[in-house]
TORDODREN-996902 format. One record per residue: residue number from 1; x, y, z of N, C-alpha, C in turn. Coordinates in steps of 0.1 Angstrom, whole numbers, plus 5000, padded with zeros to 4 digits. Atoms other than C-alpha are relative to their C-alpha. Example, Ala and Ser with C-alpha at 12.3 -4.5 7.8 and 13.67 -1.06 7.14 Angstrom:
% residues 2
+-----+------+------+------+------+------+------+------+------+------+
: pos :   nu :   nv :   nw :  cau :  cav :  caw :   cu :   cv :   cw :
+-----+------+------+------+------+------+------+------+------+------+
:   1 : 5009 : 4988 : 5000 : 5123 : 4955 : 5078 : 5009 : 5012 : 5000 :
:   2 : 4991 : 4989 : 5000 : 5137 : 4989 : 5071 : 4992 : 5011 : 5008 :
+-----+------+------+------+------+------+------+------+------+------+
% end
This chain:
% residues 206
+-----+------+------+------+------+------+------+------+------+------+
: pos :   nu :   nv :   nw :  cau :  cav :  caw :   cu :   cv :   cw :
+-----+------+------+------+------+------+------+------+------+------+
:   1 : 5008 : 4988 : 5000 : 5000 : 5000 : 5000 : 5009 : 5012 : 5000 :
:   2 : 4993 : 4987 : 5001 : 5010 : 5036 : 4994 : 5005 : 5005 : 5013 :
:   3 : 4996 : 4995 : 4987 : 5010 : 5044 : 5031 : 5013 : 4993 : 5005 :
:   4 : 4988 : 5008 : 4996 : 5035 : 5016 : 5037 : 5012 : 5004 : 4992 :
:   5 : 4989 : 4995 : 5008 : 5057 : 5028 : 5008 : 5005 : 5014 : 5005 :
:   6 : 4996 : 4987 : 4995 : 5056 : 5063 : 5022 : 5008 : 4999 : 5013 :
:   7 : 4993 : 5002 : 4988 : 5067 : 5051 : 5056 : 5014 : 4994 : 4997 :
:   8 : 4987 : 5006 : 5003 : 5094 : 5029 : 5040 : 5010 : 5010 : 4994 :
:   9 : 4991 : 4991 : 5007 : 5108 : 5057 : 5019 : 5006 : 5010 : 5011 :
:  10 : 4995 : 4991 : 4990 : 5111 : 5080 : 5049 : 5009 : 4993 : 5009 :
:  11 : 4991 : 5008 : 4991 : 5126 : 5053 : 5071 : 5013 : 4997 : 4993 :
:  12 : 4988 : 5003 : 5007 : 5151 : 5045 : 5044 : 5009 : 5013 : 5001 :
:  13 : 4993 : 4987 : 5000 : 5162 : 5082 : 5043 : 5006 : 5002 : 5014 :
:  14 : 4996 : 4997 : 4986 : 5163 : 5085 : 5081 : 5011 : 4990 : 5005 :
:  15 : 4990 : 5010 : 4997 : 5184 : 5053 : 5084 : 5013 : 5004 : 4993 :
:  16 : 4988 : 4996 : 5007 : 5208 : 5065 : 5057 : 5007 : 5012 : 5005 :
:  17 : 4994 : 4987 : 4996 : 5213 : 5100 : 5070 : 5010 : 4999 : 5011 :
:  18 : 4989 : 5000 : 4989 : 5232 : 5092 : 5103 : 5013 : 4994 : 4995 :
:  19 : 4988 : 5006 : 5005 : 5256 : 5068 : 5085 : 5007 : 5009 : 4991 :
:  20 : 4994 : 4990 : 5010 : 5261 : 5093 : 5057 : 5007 : 5011 : 5007 :
:  21 : 4994 : 4988 : 4993 : 5267 : 5122 : 5081 : 5013 : 4996 : 5007 :
:  22 : 4988 : 5004 : 4993 : 5292 : 5102 : 5102 : 5012 : 4998 : 4990 :
:  23 : 4990 : 5003 : 5009 : 5312 : 5090 : 5072 : 5005 : 5012 : 4992 :
:  24 : 4996 : 4989 : 5008 : 5311 : 5121 : 5051 : 5006 : 5011 : 5009 :
:  25 : 4994 : 4990 : 4991 : 5318 : 5143 : 5082 : 5014 : 4997 : 5003 :
:  26 : 4986 : 5004 : 4997 : 5349 : 5123 : 5090 : 5009 : 5002 : 4988 :
:  27 : 4992 : 4998 : 5012 : 5361 : 5124 : 5054 : 5002 : 5015 : 4998 :
:  28 : 4999 : 4985 : 5002 : 5354 : 5162 : 5052 : 5010 : 5006 : 5009 :
:  29 : 4991 : 4995 : 4991 : 5374 : 5168 : 5083 : 5015 : 4998 : 4996 :
:  30 : 4987 : 5004 : 5004 : 5404 : 5150 : 5069 : 5004 : 5008 : 4987 :
:  31 : 4996 : 4994 : 5013 : 5402 : 5166 : 5034 : 5001 : 5015 : 5001 :
:  32 : 5000 : 4985 : 5000 : 5398 : 5202 : 5046 : 5012 : 5005 : 5009 :
:  33 : 4988 : 4995 : 4993 : 5431 : 5204 : 5065 : 5009 : 5006 : 4990 :
:  34 : 4991 : 4993 : 5009 : 5452 : 5230 : 5048 : 5015 : 4997 : 5003 :
:  35 : 4986 : 5002 : 4998 : 5489 : 5229 : 5043 : 5006 : 5007 : 5012 :
:  36 : 4995 : 4992 : 4989 : 5493 : 5255 : 5070 : 4996 : 4993 : 5014 :
:  37 : 5003 : 5008 : 4988 : 5478 : 5229 : 5095 : 4987 : 5005 : 5006 :
:  38 : 5012 : 4995 : 4995 : 5446 : 5250 : 5100 : 4989 : 4994 : 4991 :
:  39 : 5011 : 5006 : 5007 : 5412 : 5236 : 5090 : 4994 : 5011 : 4991 :
:  40 : 5006 : 4991 : 5009 : 5397 : 5253 : 5059 : 4984 : 4998 : 5000 :
:  41 : 5015 : 5002 : 5001 : 5359 : 5259 : 5055 : 4997 : 4991 : 4988 :
:  42 : 5002 : 5010 : 5010 : 5346 : 5229 : 5036 : 4992 : 5006 : 4989 :
:  43 : 5008 : 4994 : 5011 : 5322 : 5252 : 5016 : 5008 : 5005 : 4989 :
:  44 : 4992 : 4994 : 5011 : 5351 : 5266 : 4997 : 5002 : 4990 : 4989 :
:  45 : 4997 : 5010 : 5010 : 5354 : 5233 : 4979 : 4988 : 4996 : 4991 :
:  46 : 5011 : 5003 : 5008 : 5319 : 5233 : 4964 : 5002 : 5004 : 4985 :
:  47 : 4999 : 4997 : 5015 : 5319 : 5230 : 4926 : 4987 : 5008 : 4996 :
:  48 : 5012 : 4993 : 5006 : 5295 : 5250 : 4904 : 4989 : 4990 : 4998 :
:  49 : 5011 : 5010 : 5002 : 5276 : 5218 : 4897 : 4994 : 4997 : 5013 :
:  50 : 5006 : 5002 : 4987 : 5272 : 5212 : 4934 : 4991 : 5011 : 5004 :
:  51 : 5008 : 4989 : 4997 : 5259 : 5247 : 4939 : 4987 : 5001 : 4993 :
:  52 : 5012 : 5000 : 5008 : 5235 : 5245 : 4911 : 4990 : 4989 : 5004 :
:  53 : 5009 : 5011 : 4995 : 5222 : 5212 : 4923 : 4993 : 5004 : 5013 :
:  54 : 5006 : 4996 : 4987 : 5216 : 5225 : 4958 : 4989 : 5010 : 4998 :
:  55 : 5010 : 4990 : 5003 : 5197 : 5254 : 4944 : 4987 : 4994 : 4994 :
:  56 : 5012 : 5006 : 5006 : 5175 : 5233 : 4922 : 4993 : 4989 : 5009 :
:  57 : 5006 : 5011 : 4991 : 5170 : 5204 : 4947 : 4992 : 5007 : 5011 :
:  58 : 5007 : 4993 : 4990 : 5161 : 5229 : 4974 : 4987 : 5006 : 4996 :
:  59 : 5012 : 4994 : 5005 : 5136 : 5247 : 4953 : 4990 : 4989 : 4997 :
:  60 : 5009 : 5011 : 5004 : 5121 : 5214 : 4940 : 4994 : 4994 : 5013 :
:  61 : 5005 : 5006 : 4988 : 5117 : 5200 : 4975 : 4990 : 5009 : 5007 :
:  62 : 5009 : 4990 : 4995 : 5101 : 5232 : 4987 : 4987 : 5000 : 4993 :
:  63 : 5013 : 5000 : 5009 : 5076 : 5232 : 4958 : 4992 : 4987 : 5003 :
:  64 : 5007 : 5013 : 4998 : 5068 : 5195 : 4964 : 4993 : 5000 : 5014 :
:  65 : 5006 : 4999 : 4987 : 5062 : 5201 : 5001 : 4988 : 5009 : 5001 :
:  66 : 5011 : 4991 : 5000 : 5040 : 5231 : 4995 : 4988 : 4994 : 4993 :
:  67 : 5010 : 5006 : 5008 : 5020 : 5212 : 4968 : 4994 : 4988 : 5008 :
:  68 : 5005 : 5011 : 4992 : 5017 : 5182 : 4991 : 4991 : 5005 : 5011 :
:  69 : 5008 : 4995 : 4989 : 5003 : 5203 : 5019 : 4986 : 5004 : 4994 :
:  70 : 5012 : 4997 : 5007 : 4977 : 5216 : 4994 : 4991 : 4988 : 4997 :
:  71 : 5006 : 5012 : 5003 : 4969 : 5181 : 4984 : 4993 : 4994 : 5012 :
:  72 : 5006 : 5005 : 4987 : 4962 : 5171 : 5020 : 4987 : 5008 : 5003 :
:  73 : 5011 : 4992 : 4997 : 4938 : 5200 : 5022 : 4989 : 5000 : 4990 :
:  74 : 5009 : 4998 : 5011 : 4922 : 5201 : 4988 : 4997 : 4988 : 4991 :
:  75 : 5002 : 5012 : 5008 : 4925 : 5166 : 4974 : 4986 : 4995 : 5000 :
:  76 : 5014 : 5005 : 5001 : 4892 : 5151 : 4962 : 4998 : 4986 : 5004 :
:  77 : 5001 : 5014 : 4997 : 4900 : 5115 : 4971 : 5010 : 4997 : 5012 :
:  78 : 4990 : 5004 : 4989 : 4918 : 5098 : 5001 : 5013 : 4997 : 4994 :
:  79 : 4987 : 5004 : 5006 : 4945 : 5085 : 4977 : 5008 : 5013 : 4997 :
:  80 : 4993 : 4987 : 5003 : 4954 : 5121 : 4966 : 5004 : 5006 : 5013 :
:  81 : 4996 : 4993 : 4987 : 4954 : 5134 : 5002 : 5011 : 4992 : 5006 :
:  82 : 4989 : 5008 : 4995 : 4976 : 5105 : 5012 : 5013 : 5002 : 4993 :
:  83 : 4988 : 4998 : 5008 : 5000 : 5110 : 4983 : 5005 : 5014 : 5004 :
:  84 : 4995 : 4987 : 4996 : 5002 : 5147 : 4993 : 5007 : 4999 : 5014 :
:  85 : 4993 : 5001 : 4987 : 5011 : 5137 : 5029 : 5014 : 4993 : 4998 :
:  86 : 4987 : 5007 : 5004 : 5038 : 5114 : 5014 : 5010 : 5010 : 4995 :
:  87 : 4991 : 4990 : 5006 : 5052 : 5142 : 4994 : 5005 : 5011 : 5010 :
:  88 : 4996 : 4990 : 4990 : 5051 : 5167 : 5022 : 5010 : 4994 : 5010 :
:  89 : 4991 : 5006 : 4991 : 5069 : 5143 : 5045 : 5014 : 4998 : 4994 :
:  90 : 4987 : 5003 : 5006 : 5096 : 5131 : 5021 : 5008 : 5012 : 4996 :
:  91 : 4994 : 4988 : 5005 : 5103 : 5165 : 5006 : 5002 : 5011 : 5010 :
:  92 : 5000 : 4989 : 4991 : 5094 : 5190 : 5033 : 5008 : 4997 : 5013 :
:  93 : 4994 : 5003 : 4987 : 5105 : 5172 : 5064 : 5014 : 4994 : 4999 :
:  94 : 4987 : 5007 : 5001 : 5133 : 5149 : 5053 : 5010 : 5006 : 4990 :
:  95 : 4990 : 4995 : 5011 : 5149 : 5161 : 5020 : 5005 : 5014 : 5003 :
:  96 : 4996 : 4986 : 4998 : 5149 : 5198 : 5027 : 5008 : 5002 : 5012 :
:  97 : 4992 : 4999 : 4987 : 5161 : 5194 : 5063 : 5014 : 4994 : 4998 :
:  98 : 4987 : 5007 : 5002 : 5188 : 5170 : 5052 : 5009 : 5009 : 4992 :
:  99 : 4992 : 4991 : 5008 : 5200 : 5194 : 5025 : 5005 : 5012 : 5008 :
: 100 : 4996 : 4988 : 4992 : 5200 : 5223 : 5049 : 5011 : 4996 : 5010 :
: 101 : 4989 : 5005 : 4990 : 5221 : 5202 : 5074 : 5013 : 4999 : 4993 :
: 102 : 4988 : 5001 : 5007 : 5246 : 5195 : 5047 : 5007 : 5014 : 4998 :
: 103 : 4995 : 4986 : 5003 : 5250 : 5232 : 5038 : 5004 : 5007 : 5013 :
: 104 : 4996 : 4995 : 4987 : 5252 : 5241 : 5075 : 5014 : 4995 : 5003 :
: 105 : 4987 : 5006 : 4998 : 5281 : 5217 : 5078 : 5011 : 5006 : 4991 :
: 106 : 4991 : 4993 : 5010 : 5296 : 5234 : 5047 : 5002 : 5015 : 5003 :
: 107 : 5000 : 4986 : 4996 : 5292 : 5267 : 5065 : 4995 : 5009 : 4989 :
: 108 : 5007 : 4992 : 5011 : 5270 : 5279 : 5036 : 4985 : 4998 : 5002 :
: 109 : 5014 : 5002 : 4998 : 5235 : 5280 : 5050 : 4992 : 5004 : 4988 :
: 110 : 5008 : 4998 : 5012 : 5208 : 5279 : 5023 : 4986 : 5001 : 5004 :
: 111 : 5014 : 4999 : 4998 : 5172 : 5290 : 5023 : 4993 : 4998 : 4986 :
: 112 : 5005 : 5002 : 5013 : 5154 : 5274 : 4993 : 4989 : 5010 : 4997 :
: 113 : 5010 : 4991 : 5005 : 5132 : 5296 : 4972 : 4994 : 4994 : 4987 :
: 114 : 5007 : 5005 : 5012 : 5106 : 5288 : 4945 : 5004 : 5008 : 4988 :
: 115 : 4998 : 4993 : 5013 : 5113 : 5296 : 4909 : 4986 : 5006 : 4996 :
: 116 : 5012 : 4994 : 5005 : 5088 : 5317 : 4890 : 4989 : 4990 : 4995 :
: 117 : 5009 : 5011 : 5004 : 5073 : 5286 : 4874 : 4994 : 4993 : 5011 :
: 118 : 5006 : 5007 : 4988 : 5069 : 5269 : 4907 : 4990 : 5008 : 5007 :
: 119 : 5009 : 4991 : 4993 : 5052 : 5299 : 4922 : 4987 : 5001 : 4992 :
: 120 : 5012 : 5000 : 5008 : 5028 : 5300 : 4893 : 4991 : 4987 : 5002 :
: 121 : 5007 : 5013 : 4998 : 5019 : 5263 : 4897 : 4993 : 5000 : 5014 :
: 122 : 5006 : 5000 : 4987 : 5013 : 5268 : 4934 : 4988 : 5009 : 5001 :
: 123 : 5012 : 4991 : 5000 : 4990 : 5297 : 4928 : 4989 : 4994 : 4993 :
: 124 : 5011 : 5007 : 5008 : 4971 : 5277 : 4902 : 4993 : 4989 : 5009 :
: 125 : 5005 : 5010 : 4991 : 4967 : 5248 : 4927 : 4991 : 5006 : 5011 :
: 126 : 5008 : 4994 : 4989 : 4955 : 5271 : 4954 : 4986 : 5004 : 4996 :
: 127 : 5014 : 4996 : 5005 : 4925 : 5281 : 4932 : 4991 : 4988 : 4997 :
: 128 : 5008 : 5012 : 5003 : 4914 : 5245 : 4927 : 4997 : 4991 : 5012 :
: 129 : 5004 : 5010 : 4989 : 4898 : 5217 : 4948 : 4993 : 4988 : 4993 :
: 130 : 5007 : 5012 : 5005 : 4883 : 5183 : 4944 : 5006 : 4993 : 4988 :
: 131 : 4995 : 5007 : 5011 : 4886 : 5164 : 4912 : 5008 : 5008 : 4991 :
: 132 : 4992 : 4991 : 5009 : 4899 : 5194 : 4893 : 5014 : 5002 : 5006 :
: 133 : 4987 : 4999 : 4994 : 4927 : 5198 : 4918 : 5008 : 4987 : 4998 :
: 134 : 4994 : 5013 : 5002 : 4934 : 5161 : 4916 : 5007 : 4998 : 4986 :
: 135 : 4995 : 5001 : 5014 : 4939 : 5162 : 4878 : 5013 : 5008 : 4998 :
: 136 : 4989 : 4991 : 5001 : 4962 : 5192 : 4879 : 5012 : 4996 : 5008 :
: 137 : 4989 : 5003 : 4990 : 4982 : 5181 : 4909 : 5007 : 4987 : 4995 :
: 138 : 4993 : 5013 : 5004 : 4989 : 5145 : 4897 : 5008 : 5002 : 4987 :
: 139 : 4993 : 4998 : 5012 : 4998 : 5156 : 4862 : 5013 : 5008 : 5002 :
: 140 : 4988 : 4992 : 4997 : 5022 : 5182 : 4876 : 5010 : 4992 : 5007 :
: 141 : 4991 : 5008 : 4993 : 5037 : 5156 : 4899 : 5008 : 4991 : 4991 :
: 142 : 4993 : 5008 : 5010 : 5045 : 5134 : 4870 : 5011 : 5008 : 4992 :
: 143 : 4991 : 4992 : 5008 : 5061 : 5162 : 4850 : 5012 : 5004 : 5009 :
: 144 : 4989 : 4996 : 4991 : 5081 : 5175 : 4880 : 5010 : 4989 : 5004 :
: 145 : 4991 : 5010 : 4997 : 5095 : 5142 : 4890 : 5008 : 4995 : 4988 :
: 146 : 4993 : 5003 : 5012 : 5104 : 5134 : 4854 : 5012 : 5010 : 4998 :
: 147 : 4989 : 4990 : 5002 : 5125 : 5166 : 4854 : 5010 : 4999 : 5011 :
: 148 : 4991 : 5000 : 4988 : 5139 : 5161 : 4889 : 5009 : 4988 : 5000 :
: 149 : 4992 : 5012 : 4999 : 5152 : 5126 : 4887 : 5013 : 5001 : 4992 :
: 150 : 4987 : 4999 : 5008 : 5178 : 5133 : 4859 : 5009 : 5010 : 5007 :
: 151 : 4991 : 4990 : 4993 : 5191 : 5163 : 4880 : 5007 : 4993 : 5011 :
: 152 : 4994 : 5007 : 4989 : 5197 : 5140 : 4910 : 5010 : 4989 : 4994 :
: 153 : 4991 : 5010 : 5006 : 5213 : 5113 : 4887 : 5012 : 5007 : 4996 :
: 154 : 4988 : 4993 : 5004 : 5237 : 5139 : 4873 : 5009 : 5003 : 5011 :
: 155 : 4992 : 4997 : 4988 : 5248 : 5150 : 4907 : 5006 : 4987 : 5006 :
: 156 : 4995 : 5012 : 4994 : 5251 : 5114 : 4919 : 5012 : 4995 : 4992 :
: 157 : 4989 : 5005 : 5008 : 5274 : 5106 : 4890 : 5012 : 5010 : 5000 :
: 158 : 4989 : 4991 : 5002 : 5295 : 5138 : 4888 : 5002 : 5011 : 5011 :
: 159 : 4998 : 4991 : 4990 : 5291 : 5157 : 4920 : 5014 : 5000 : 5007 :
: 160 : 4987 : 5000 : 4994 : 5323 : 5168 : 4938 : 5000 : 4999 : 5015 :
: 161 : 5001 : 5001 : 4985 : 5311 : 5172 : 4974 : 4994 : 4987 : 5004 :
: 162 : 5004 : 5013 : 4996 : 5308 : 5138 : 4990 : 4986 : 4999 : 5007 :
: 163 : 5013 : 5000 : 4992 : 5279 : 5148 : 5013 : 4988 : 5003 : 4990 :
: 164 : 5011 : 4996 : 5010 : 5258 : 5164 : 4985 : 4998 : 4988 : 4990 :
: 165 : 5001 : 5011 : 5009 : 5266 : 5135 : 4962 : 4993 : 4988 : 5006 :
: 166 : 5006 : 5010 : 4993 : 5255 : 5110 : 4988 : 4985 : 5003 : 5002 :
: 167 : 5014 : 4996 : 4999 : 5223 : 5129 : 4994 : 4992 : 4997 : 4987 :
: 168 : 5006 : 5003 : 5013 : 5215 : 5127 : 4957 : 4998 : 4985 : 4997 :
: 169 : 5000 : 5015 : 5002 : 5223 : 5090 : 4955 : 4988 : 4994 : 5008 :
: 170 : 5010 : 5006 : 4991 : 5200 : 5082 : 4985 : 4986 : 5004 : 4996 :
: 171 : 5013 : 4995 : 5004 : 5171 : 5103 : 4971 : 4995 : 4994 : 4987 :
: 172 : 5004 : 5004 : 5013 : 5170 : 5088 : 4936 : 4989 : 4989 : 5001 :
: 173 : 5010 : 5010 : 5000 : 5151 : 5056 : 4945 : 4987 : 5005 : 5007 :
: 174 : 5012 : 4994 : 4994 : 5127 : 5076 : 4967 : 4992 : 5008 : 4989 :
: 175 : 5006 : 4992 : 5010 : 5120 : 5100 : 4938 : 4993 : 4991 : 4989 :
: 176 : 5005 : 5009 : 5009 : 5115 : 5070 : 4915 : 4987 : 4994 : 5005 :
: 177 : 5013 : 5005 : 4994 : 5088 : 5056 : 4939 : 4989 : 5011 : 4998 :
: 178 : 5010 : 4989 : 5002 : 5071 : 5090 : 4938 : 4995 : 5001 : 4986 :
: 179 : 5005 : 4999 : 5015 : 5070 : 5091 : 4900 : 4991 : 4988 : 4997 :
: 180 : 5009 : 5011 : 5003 : 5056 : 5056 : 4898 : 4986 : 5001 : 5005 :
: 181 : 5013 : 4999 : 4994 : 5028 : 5063 : 4921 : 4992 : 5012 : 4994 :
: 182 : 5006 : 4989 : 5007 : 5021 : 5097 : 4905 : 4994 : 4997 : 4987 :
: 183 : 5005 : 5005 : 5013 : 5017 : 5080 : 4871 : 4987 : 4992 : 5002 :
: 184 : 5012 : 5008 : 4997 : 4992 : 5056 : 4886 : 4988 : 5010 : 5003 :
: 185 : 5010 : 4990 : 4997 : 4972 : 5085 : 4901 : 4996 : 5009 : 4989 :
: 186 : 5004 : 4991 : 5012 : 4974 : 5107 : 4870 : 4992 : 4992 : 4990 :
: 187 : 5009 : 5008 : 5009 : 4960 : 5078 : 4849 : 4986 : 4999 : 5005 :
: 188 : 5013 : 5001 : 4994 : 4931 : 5075 : 4873 : 4992 : 5013 : 4999 :
: 189 : 5007 : 4988 : 5000 : 4923 : 5111 : 4876 : 4996 : 5005 : 4986 :
: 190 : 5002 : 4996 : 5014 : 4924 : 5115 : 4838 : 4989 : 4992 : 4993 :
: 191 : 5010 : 5008 : 5006 : 4898 : 5088 : 4832 : 4986 : 5007 : 4999 :
: 192 : 5013 : 4993 : 5002 : 4866 : 5104 : 4818 : 4989 : 4991 : 5004 :
: 193 : 5012 : 5007 : 4997 : 4832 : 5095 : 4830 : 5000 : 4991 : 5013 :
: 194 : 5000 : 5007 : 4987 : 4842 : 5081 : 4864 : 4988 : 5005 : 5009 :
: 195 : 5012 : 4996 : 4993 : 4811 : 5081 : 4885 : 5003 : 5008 : 5013 :
: 196 : 4997 : 4993 : 4988 : 4828 : 5093 : 4917 : 5015 : 5003 : 4999 :
: 197 : 4986 : 4996 : 5000 : 4861 : 5109 : 4925 : 5009 : 4990 : 5009 :
: 198 : 4993 : 5009 : 4991 : 4870 : 5080 : 4948 : 5010 : 4991 : 4993 :
: 199 : 4990 : 5008 : 5006 : 4902 : 5061 : 4941 : 4996 : 4985 : 5001 :
: 200 : 5001 : 5014 : 4999 : 4902 : 5024 : 4933 : 5012 : 4995 : 5008 :
: 201 : 4989 : 5006 : 4993 : 4924 : 5000 : 4951 : 5013 : 5000 : 4993 :
: 202 : 4987 : 5000 : 5008 : 4950 : 5001 : 4923 : 5009 : 5011 : 5003 :
: 203 : 4992 : 4989 : 4997 : 4962 : 5034 : 4935 : 5008 : 4998 : 5013 :
: 204 : 4993 : 5002 : 4988 : 4973 : 5020 : 4968 : 5008 : 4987 : 5001 :
: 205 : 4993 : 5013 : 5000 : 4989 : 4988 : 4957 : 5009 : 5000 : 4988 :
: 206 : 4992 : 5002 : 5011 : 5018 : 4980 : 4935 : 5006 : 4986 : 5000 :
+-----+------+------+------+------+------+------+------+------+------+
% end
């Protein structure tokens, strides 16, 4: 069931985070010792790719968390509201806080901000409810995750900062689960002539 998948994805991230932080932190301490014997700020080593990824990933997670909260409030079916809770938890509570913790360790605190496109989508969703909201939201979720996964894959392959790279690697399977479920829900909400807005069991099982 989707609820179980949501719990599993969050648990996987929470389990991975402590081990990642310990290993990456120890590595970072060793690597940032300068020739003068004084520790250098680890943030000085961030590549442009890392910086761009942090900006995009932070904005994306913020957008997903905001949209997830709207889905919990405005979704026309239990399946959509549950999916929204899943997105709010994985992106808003886990991913964004994890990324902020990385940047705090790098001495470069970051505050994610929405892009103009993300702001427009949020404003659009705020005007909708019920089945109309469900259609717009699920279609947007498919599009957004299809754009986001390659960004994380690129960072996982070529990122320079070990902590940011590990974050990307751990998030990829979670994002892929999100996309798979979003496609199921988008297919259901797009079916014409459905007598009610209620989800069938296929949206909560895989």
